C-alpha positions, 0 to 999 in steps of 0.5 A: 528525470526527477520524481516529484517530492510527493513521490519520494519515501517517507518513514517515521521510525518509531513504534510502530513505524509510519511509512509513505509514498505517493498522494493521501486520500484527501489529496488524491480527492482534491486534485482529482475529484472524489469520484476517480478515487478508491481505496482500501485498507488491508489490516494487517491482522490476516498477516502472518509474519504481522502475527508472528511479530504481534503487530497491528497496523493496516496498509492503505492504497489510493487508487484512480478508479480503475487507474494506477496506486497514487498513494501508500500508505503504511503504519505497523512494526518495520513496515517502513522496509515495505517502502520500497516496493510501494515507491516501485508501484506508485513512480511506475504507475501500476495497477492493482492487477500488475502488482497482484500478478506478483508473488510475495513469499509467506510468510512476510509482511511484504506478503501484506502489500500483495494482498492489499492489492489483491482485494484492490484488485477484486480477488482478496486473499485472507482479507474482505474487499 
């Protein structure tokens, strides 16, 4: 079964890196309507490994309200390495609670992916929902 082009991971290797998979907030609103979209932006300032690396940035999640995550967009040093998990989340139509229940090692930047989903699921850790 082919993957839609929008769900193929994209990375721009610059400093900071830019990585994304799935719909942007604007594309999601155009496709599903503003009332059906929820977003959350996790600031890397709350991530221990990003603090160690002295990098700033964010992970933005785009969700069908009460449904799956349909877009993940990231900016920050080395965040291109996180696009593999992001692709699985979007293509497997995972809900924030599905990802929130997984353990993300500490301290890693991958932990930021887990914490963003925790926050979107209403259980923020090192973040404000």
